C-alpha positions as CSV (number, residue, x, y, z in Angstrom):
1,M,27.3,33.6,52.7
2,T,26.4,36.2,55.5
3,L,26.6,40.0,55.7
4,S,28.8,41.4,58.5
5,T,27.3,44.7,58.2
6,R,24.1,45.1,60.2
7,V,22.1,47.9,61.8
8,P,23.3,47.5,65.4
9,G,20.6,47.1,68.0
10,W,22.0,50.1,69.9
11,V,21.3,52.5,67.1
12,R,17.6,51.5,67.3
13,R,17.5,51.6,71.1
14,L,19.3,55.0,71.4
15,T,17.2,56.7,68.6
16,G,14.1,56.1,70.8
17,A,15.6,57.5,73.7
18,A,15.8,61.1,75.1
19,P,18.3,63.3,72.8
20,A,20.3,64.1,75.7
21,V,21.3,60.3,76.0
22,V,22.1,60.1,72.5
23,V,24.3,63.3,72.7
24,G,26.2,62.1,75.6
25,V,27.1,58.7,74.1
26,A,28.3,60.3,70.7
27,L,30.3,62.9,72.6
28,L,31.9,60.2,74.9
29,S,32.7,57.7,72.1
30,G,34.2,60.5,69.8
31,C,33.2,58.8,66.7
32,A,30.6,59.3,64.0
33,V,27.1,57.9,64.8
34,G,25.7,55.0,62.8
35,P,26.9,51.6,61.8
36,D,30.6,51.1,60.8
37,F,30.7,49.3,57.4
38,R,32.5,46.0,57.0
39,R,32.9,44.2,53.8
40,P,30.6,41.2,53.6
41,A,32.7,38.1,54.0
42,P,33.3,36.0,50.7
43,P,31.4,32.8,50.3
44,D,33.1,29.8,51.8
45,L,33.1,27.5,48.5
46,V,35.7,25.4,47.2
47,S,34.0,24.8,43.7
48,Y,31.9,26.7,41.3
49,T,29.8,23.6,40.3
50,R,28.7,20.3,41.7
51,P,31.7,17.6,41.7
52,S,30.4,16.1,38.6
53,L,32.0,18.8,36.5
54,A,35.2,17.2,34.7
55,P,38.5,19.3,34.8
56,T,38.8,18.9,31.0
57,T,36.5,19.1,28.0
58,A,36.0,16.5,25.2
59,S,38.3,17.0,22.1
60,S,38.0,16.3,18.4
61,E,40.5,15.7,15.8
62,I,40.0,18.9,13.9
63,Q,40.8,22.5,14.4
64,G,38.7,24.1,16.9
65,G,38.1,20.7,18.6
66,E,41.0,21.0,21.0
67,A,40.3,20.0,24.7
68,Q,40.1,22.8,27.2
69,R,41.4,22.4,30.8
70,F,40.1,24.5,33.8
71,V,43.0,26.0,35.9
72,P,41.7,27.1,39.3
73,E,45.3,28.3,40.4
74,Q,45.8,30.4,37.5
75,Q,44.3,34.3,37.3
76,L,42.7,35.5,34.0
77,S,44.7,38.0,32.0
78,P,43.6,41.5,31.6
79,H,43.9,41.3,28.0
80,W,42.2,38.0,27.9
81,W,41.1,38.5,24.1
82,T,44.6,37.9,23.1
83,L,44.3,34.2,24.0
84,F,42.4,33.8,20.7
85,E,45.7,34.7,18.9
86,S,43.7,36.9,16.4
87,P,45.5,40.0,15.3
88,S,42.3,41.4,14.0
89,L,40.4,41.1,17.2
90,N,43.2,42.5,19.1
91,A,43.4,45.6,16.8
92,L,39.7,46.0,16.9
93,I,39.4,45.9,20.7
94,E,42.3,48.4,21.0
95,K,40.7,50.9,18.7
96,A,37.2,50.4,20.5
97,L,38.9,51.0,23.9
98,R,39.9,54.5,22.7
99,A,36.9,55.5,20.9
100,S,33.8,53.7,22.4
101,P,31.2,56.5,23.5
102,T,30.0,54.2,26.4
103,L,33.4,54.0,27.6
104,I,33.9,57.7,27.6
105,A,30.7,58.4,29.2
106,A,31.5,56.0,32.0
107,E,34.8,57.6,32.5
108,A,33.1,61.1,32.7
109,S,30.6,59.6,35.3
110,L,33.5,58.4,37.4
111,R,35.2,61.9,37.4
112,Q,31.8,63.4,38.2
113,A,31.4,61.2,41.3
114,W,34.9,61.8,42.8
115,E,34.3,65.7,42.3
116,L,31.2,65.5,44.2
117,V,33.3,63.6,47.1
118,Y,35.8,66.5,46.9
119,A,32.9,69.1,47.1
120,Q,31.5,67.3,50.2
121,Q,35.1,67.5,51.9
122,G,34.7,71.2,51.8
123,A,32.2,71.0,54.6
124,F,35.0,70.1,57.0
125,F,36.2,73.6,56.9
126,P,34.9,77.0,57.5
127,T,33.3,79.2,54.8
128,V,35.0,82.5,54.6
129,Q,33.5,85.2,52.5
130,A,34.4,88.9,51.7
131,G,32.2,91.6,50.3
132,F,32.1,95.2,49.5
133,T,29.2,97.5,49.2
134,A,28.9,101.0,47.9
135,A,25.7,102.6,48.2
136,G,24.4,106.3,47.7
137,Q,21.3,107.4,49.7
138,R,19.4,110.5,50.6
139,T,17.2,110.6,53.9
140,S,14.8,112.8,55.3
141,A,16.2,115.6,57.7
142,T,13.2,114.8,59.9
143,L,14.3,111.2,60.3
144,S,18.0,111.5,60.2
145,P,19.2,115.1,60.6
146,E,22.7,114.2,60.4
147,L,25.2,111.1,59.8
148,G,28.1,110.5,62.0
149,G,29.2,114.1,62.7
150,T,28.2,117.6,63.4
151,N,27.5,118.5,59.7
152,P,23.9,117.6,58.8
153,A,23.7,115.9,55.4
154,S,20.8,114.2,53.7
155,T,22.5,112.9,50.7
156,F,25.7,110.6,51.5
157,A,27.5,107.7,50.2
158,L,28.0,104.5,52.5
159,Y,30.9,102.2,52.1
160,T,31.1,98.9,53.7
161,T,33.8,96.2,53.6
162,Q,32.9,92.9,55.4
163,G,34.2,89.4,55.9
164,T,32.2,86.5,57.3
165,L,33.1,83.1,58.5
166,A,30.7,80.3,59.0
167,F,31.7,76.9,60.4
168,T,29.4,73.8,61.3
169,P,31.5,71.4,63.6
170,D,30.8,67.8,62.5
171,I,30.3,66.8,66.1
172,F,28.2,63.7,65.6
173,G,29.8,62.7,62.1
174,G,26.8,63.6,60.0
175,N,29.2,65.1,57.5
176,R,31.7,62.3,57.7
177,R,28.9,59.8,57.0
178,Q,27.8,61.8,54.0
179,L,31.1,62.0,52.6
180,E,31.5,58.2,53.4
181,A,28.3,57.6,51.3
182,L,29.6,59.6,48.4
183,V,32.8,57.7,48.4
184,G,30.8,54.5,48.2
185,L,28.9,55.8,45.3
186,A,32.2,56.9,43.6
187,E,33.5,53.3,44.1
188,A,30.2,52.2,42.6
189,Q,31.0,54.1,39.6
190,R,34.4,53.3,39.5
191,F,33.5,49.4,39.3
192,Q,30.6,50.4,36.8
193,L,33.4,51.6,34.6
194,E,35.1,48.2,34.9
195,A,31.9,46.7,34.1
196,T,31.5,48.8,30.8
197,H,35.0,48.0,29.8
198,L,34.2,44.2,30.3
199,T,30.9,44.4,28.5
200,L,32.5,46.3,25.6
201,T,35.3,43.7,25.1
202,S,33.2,40.8,25.5
203,S,30.5,42.1,23.1
204,L,33.3,42.9,20.6
205,A,34.7,39.4,20.8
206,A,31.1,37.7,20.7
207,A,30.4,39.9,17.6
208,A,33.7,38.9,15.9
209,I,33.0,35.3,16.7
210,Q,29.5,35.5,15.2
211,E,30.7,37.2,12.0
212,A,33.3,34.3,11.6
213,S,30.4,31.8,12.2
214,L,28.2,33.4,9.6
215,R,31.0,33.5,7.1
216,A,31.6,29.7,7.8
217,Q,27.8,29.1,7.4
218,I,27.7,31.2,4.2
219,A,30.7,29.1,2.8
220,A,29.1,25.8,3.8
221,T,25.8,27.0,2.3
222,E,27.6,27.9,-1.0
223,E,29.4,24.6,-1.1
224,I,25.9,22.7,-0.7
225,I,24.5,25.2,-3.7
226,A,27.4,24.1,-5.8
227,I,26.9,20.4,-5.1
228,S,23.2,20.7,-5.6
229,T,23.8,22.7,-8.9
230,R,26.1,19.9,-10.3
231,S,23.5,17.3,-9.2
232,L,20.8,19.2,-11.0
233,A,22.7,19.4,-14.3
234,L,23.4,15.6,-14.0
235,F,19.6,14.9,-13.5
236,R,18.8,17.1,-16.4
237,R,21.3,15.0,-18.8
238,Q,19.8,12.0,-17.5
239,F,16.3,13.2,-18.1
240,E,17.4,14.1,-21.8
241,L,18.6,10.5,-22.0
242,G,15.3,9.2,-20.5
243,A,17.1,7.8,-17.5
244,V,15.1,9.6,-15.0
245,A,11.4,11.2,-15.0
246,R,10.7,15.0,-15.2
247,L,9.5,14.6,-11.6
248,D,13.1,13.7,-10.4
249,V,14.3,17.0,-12.2
250,A,11.6,19.0,-10.5
251,A,12.4,17.7,-7.2
252,Q,16.2,18.6,-7.4
253,E,15.2,22.0,-8.7
254,A,13.2,22.6,-5.7
255,A,15.9,21.3,-3.3
256,L,18.4,23.7,-5.0
257,A,16.0,26.6,-4.8
258,Q,15.6,25.7,-0.9
259,V,19.3,25.8,-0.4
260,Q,19.5,29.0,-2.4
261,Q,16.8,30.5,-0.2
262,A,18.8,30.0,3.0
263,L,21.8,32.2,1.8
264,P,20.2,35.8,1.7
265,P,19.2,35.6,5.5
266,L,22.8,34.5,6.4
267,Q,24.1,37.3,4.3
268,K,21.8,39.8,6.1
269,Q,23.0,38.6,9.5
270,L,26.6,38.9,8.4
271,E,26.0,42.6,7.5
272,Q,24.3,43.3,10.7
273,A,27.1,41.7,12.7
274,R,29.6,43.9,10.8
275,N,27.4,46.9,11.6
276,L,27.5,46.0,15.2
277,L,31.2,45.7,15.3
278,A,31.5,49.1,13.8
279,V,29.2,50.9,16.3
280,L,30.9,49.1,19.1
281,A,34.2,50.5,17.9
282,G,32.9,53.9,17.9
283,R,32.4,54.2,14.0
284,F,29.4,54.5,11.7
285,P,28.1,51.3,10.1
286,S,28.9,53.2,6.7
287,D,32.6,53.0,7.5
288,T,34.1,50.2,5.8
289,P,35.5,47.8,8.5
290,E,39.2,47.0,8.4
291,E,39.1,43.8,10.2
292,R,37.7,40.4,8.9
293,F,37.1,37.5,11.0
294,E,37.0,33.8,10.0
295,L,36.7,30.8,12.3
296,A,40.1,29.5,11.0
297,G,41.8,32.9,12.2
298,L,40.5,32.4,15.8
299,R,42.4,29.8,18.0
300,L,40.4,28.0,20.9
301,P,42.3,28.6,24.2
302,E,43.4,25.2,25.6
303,E,43.9,26.5,29.3
304,L,41.0,28.3,31.0
305,P,42.3,30.5,34.1
306,V,39.3,30.3,36.4
307,G,40.6,31.3,39.8
308,L,39.3,30.3,43.1
309,P,35.5,30.7,44.1
310,S,36.6,32.7,47.1
311,T,38.1,35.4,44.8
312,L,35.0,35.7,42.5
313,V,33.4,38.4,44.6
314,E,36.5,40.4,44.4
315,H,36.6,40.2,40.7
316,R,33.2,40.6,39.4
317,P,32.5,44.2,38.8
318,D,28.7,44.0,39.3
319,V,29.3,42.4,42.6
320,R,31.7,45.2,43.6
321,V,29.2,47.8,42.4
322,A,26.6,46.1,44.8
323,E,29.0,46.2,47.7
324,A,29.9,49.8,47.1
325,Q,26.0,50.6,47.1
326,L,25.8,48.8,50.2
327,H,28.6,50.8,51.9
328,A,26.7,54.0,50.7
329,A,23.4,52.8,52.1
330,S,25.0,52.0,55.5
331,A,26.5,55.5,55.7
332,Q,23.2,57.0,55.0
333,I,21.9,55.5,58.3
334,G,24.7,57.6,60.2
335,V,23.6,60.7,58.2
336,A,20.0,60.2,59.2
337,L,20.8,59.5,62.7
338,A,23.1,62.8,63.0
339,N,20.1,64.8,61.6
340,R,18.2,64.0,64.7
341,L,21.0,65.3,67.1
342,P,21.8,68.9,67.8
343,Q,23.3,70.9,65.1
344,F,26.0,73.4,66.0
345,T,27.1,76.4,64.0
346,I,29.7,79.0,64.6
347,T,29.5,82.5,62.8
348,A,31.7,85.6,62.8
349,A,31.8,88.8,60.9
350,G,34.2,91.8,60.9
351,G,34.7,94.8,58.6
352,G,34.4,98.7,58.3
353,Q,31.8,101.1,57.3
354,S,32.1,104.9,56.7
355,T,30.7,107.5,54.4
356,S,34.4,108.0,53.1
357,F,36.0,105.0,51.5
358,A,39.3,105.8,52.9
359,Q,38.0,106.0,56.4
360,M,36.2,102.6,56.6
361,F,38.6,101.2,59.1
362,A,39.6,104.6,60.8
363,N,38.5,105.9,64.3
364,G,35.5,103.7,65.4
365,N,34.3,102.6,62.0
366,P,35.3,99.0,62.2
367,F,33.0,96.3,63.4
368,W,32.7,92.7,64.3
369,S,30.5,90.2,65.7
370,A,30.8,86.4,66.8
371,A,28.1,83.8,67.6
372,G,27.7,80.4,68.3
373,N,24.3,78.4,67.9
374,V,23.0,75.0,68.9
375,L,19.6,73.9,67.3
376,Q,17.9,70.9,68.3
377,T,14.7,69.7,66.7
378,L,12.1,69.1,69.4
379,F,8.9,68.4,67.1
380,D,8.7,67.4,63.5
381,A,5.8,65.1,63.5
382,G,8.2,62.0,63.2
383,T,9.8,63.1,59.9
384,L,13.6,62.6,60.9
385,R,12.8,59.4,62.7
386,H,11.0,58.0,59.7
387,R,13.6,59.3,57.3
388,Q,16.1,57.2,59.6
389,R,14.0,54.1,59.2
390,A,13.9,54.7,55.4
391,A,17.6,54.7,55.4
392,E,17.6,51.3,57.4
393,A,15.1,49.9,55.0
394,A,17.3,51.2,52.1
395,F,20.4,49.3,53.8
396,E,18.3,46.2,54.2
397,Q,17.3,46.3,50.5
398,A,20.9,47.0,49.4
399,A,22.1,44.0,51.5
400,A,19.4,41.7,49.7
401,Q,20.4,42.9,46.3
402,Y,24.1,42.3,47.1
403,R,23.4,38.8,47.9
404,G,21.3,38.5,44.9
405,T,24.3,39.7,42.8
406,V,26.7,37.5,44.4
407,L,24.3,34.4,43.8
408,S,23.8,35.4,40.1
409,A,27.4,35.6,39.7
410,F,28.2,32.2,40.8
411,Q,25.3,30.8,38.7
412,N,26.9,32.6,35.6
413,V,30.2,30.9,36.2
414,A,28.6,27.5,36.7
415,D,26.5,28.1,33.5
416,A,29.7,29.0,31.6
417,L,31.6,26.0,32.7
418,H,28.7,23.5,31.9
419,A,28.2,25.1,28.6
420,L,31.8,24.5,27.8
421,Q,31.6,20.9,28.8
422,A,28.3,20.3,26.9
423,D,29.2,22.3,23.8
424,A,32.4,20.4,23.7
425,E,30.5,17.1,23.6
426,T,28.2,18.7,21.0
427,F,31.0,19.6,18.6
428,K,32.7,16.2,18.8
429,A,29.4,14.7,17.8
430,A,28.8,17.3,15.1
431,V,32.3,16.5,13.6
432,S,31.5,12.9,13.6
433,A,28.2,13.4,12.0
434,E,29.7,15.8,9.3
435,Q,32.3,13.4,8.4
436,A,29.8,10.5,8.1
437,A,27.4,12.5,6.0
438,K,30.3,13.7,3.7
439,V,31.2,10.1,3.2
440,S,27.4,9.2,2.5
441,L,27.1,12.1,0.1
442,D,30.2,11.3,-1.8
443,L,29.2,7.6,-2.3
444,T,25.5,8.6,-3.3
445,L,26.8,11.0,-5.8
446,A,29.1,8.3,-7.2
447,A,26.3,5.9,-7.5
448,Q,24.3,8.5,-9.1
449,Q,26.8,8.9,-11.8
450,L,26.1,5.1,-12.6
451,G,22.5,5.5,-12.3
452,A,22.3,3.2,-9.3
453,V,20.4,5.3,-7.0
454,S,17.1,7.2,-6.9
455,Y,16.8,11.0,-7.0
456,L,15.3,10.7,-3.3
457,A,18.4,9.1,-2.2
458,V,20.6,12.0,-3.5
459,L,18.2,14.6,-2.1
460,T,18.4,12.9,1.3
461,A,22.3,12.8,1.4
462,Q,22.5,16.3,0.3
463,Q,20.1,17.6,3.0
464,T,21.9,15.5,5.6
465,Y,25.1,16.7,4.7
466,R,24.0,20.4,4.6
467,Q,22.6,20.2,8.0
468,A,25.6,18.2,9.5
469,L,27.9,21.0,8.0
470,L,26.0,23.8,9.5
471,T,25.7,22.1,12.9
472,R,29.4,21.4,13.0
473,T,30.0,25.2,12.1
474,Q,27.6,26.6,14.7
475,A,29.2,24.1,17.4
476,Q,32.6,25.2,16.6
477,A,31.4,29.0,17.0
478,A,29.7,28.1,20.3
479,R,32.8,26.7,21.9
480,L,34.5,30.1,21.0
481,S,31.6,32.0,22.4
482,D,31.3,29.9,25.5
483,T,35.0,30.8,26.2
484,V,34.2,34.5,25.9
485,A,31.1,34.1,28.3
486,L,33.3,32.2,30.9
487,F,36.1,35.1,30.7
488,Q,33.3,37.6,31.1
489,T,31.7,35.8,34.1
490,L,35.0,35.5,35.7
491,G,35.2,39.4,35.7
492,G,37.7,40.1,32.8
493,G,41.0,40.1,34.6
494,W,40.8,44.0,35.4
495,W,42.5,43.5,38.6
496,S,45.7,42.5,37.0
497,R,45.8,45.5,34.7
498,P,48.3,48.1,35.7
499,G,46.4,51.4,36.5
500,H,43.2,49.7,35.9
501,A,40.4,51.9,35.3
502,V,40.7,55.3,36.9
503,A,42.3,54.6,40.1
504,T,41.0,55.7,43.6
505,P,42.4,59.2,44.0
506,P,45.2,59.4,46.4
507,E,43.8,62.1,48.7
508,A,43.1,60.9,52.2
509,L,39.5,60.5,52.6
510,P,38.7,60.6,56.4
511,V,35.8,58.2,56.5
512,V,36.4,55.1,54.2
513,S,36.2,52.2,56.6
514,K,36.4,49.0,54.9
515,E,37.6,46.2,57.0
């Protein structure tokens, strides 16, 4: 990947030459000084990962174990969370999109950014002001024996009405570049809003999956507690009959207590997950959540739209933010260069002045003035030159940050794809382990009824099944979370949403030059 926007060599050479040469070149070219921004070319890649990645994940014969297929030709839906087919998740996200404080704040920041653009556009037009002054005055007869007539008066009223016009022609494009920089920052804020939208929806989906996983883990732990409780009751009856020693009973009691000890932390995590969902949706934690999430209520999407690698830089909000900031940094070079060139101003004033309100524009009382001014900095101890160099360094920094953001974006997608593959294999193995552990536990408990196995075999079978059950539950939730992570790393599908975010205002902005 290369950046097509550079600080042209002619900028550096001309800024070191005499100001008259720069002025002549700018006037002849008839354009704003400084580099014209061109969007960086997208990376020329055909795959997110190395060729070893299979196009389909492993599968298991159980709910949540469906194989997932990567579809490069298909674009992600802007409402990607509906692919999980959970009415509760859909309702929760729709509510959050209307009430989330972070989303409301991001929308306000975007409006602020565009208002600053509109404010800067005013510099292309003259500033016209009108004023009226009424003043009373008493003067010394020695200094001013009479005012505007033959009748001397030391006390009089003076009325002045005046209109002024001031205009700074944008000869070298300094204002155009400044406006361009503000447009770049507004575009950055626009994509920051998309990033906020994506972060909110993906966080809600991840928290919902976490809640579902914790509920499944709690259910698994309660199942193990029930099995251990029944086993303890059997040991106690066998102890009363003299079939087992007191040591066997104590060991089973310790095993039951250990399983019971694992339940409160899971319940705590569940409540914290519920609190997180409430806050993300713009509600207080004390509000009773209406939605409830179970793993059985979340369907694993079987087709995963991943798009083409060449489109990722178009779709990732963080990459678009970095690109817009790069654009703004490019424009600031032109601003700094224009500040080193002559500054032109035009001013005019006109009005009337009289001691009588009705006579301000009568006889010879009206007045007017007009002036043009050219100002060129001859010596500033290198201040403007160093500001230009600082702008060029800021551009180089933004270019490096853009490249780093692009690299991280591709890494995120590659990591998510590999996680989907690996966790599908993990889930398949976990399902097999759980099924084998359940068979082993059932056989061990049946043998215990006949007194054919020791307490140690029973404890081992219980612990093995408990761990296998929890591992399978966590692996099932991991596949769902990996899917959310993939959709997030791909950009969330905002580009397919009609009227997405707050669209770029339709007003013609004179200096947005993206090619």
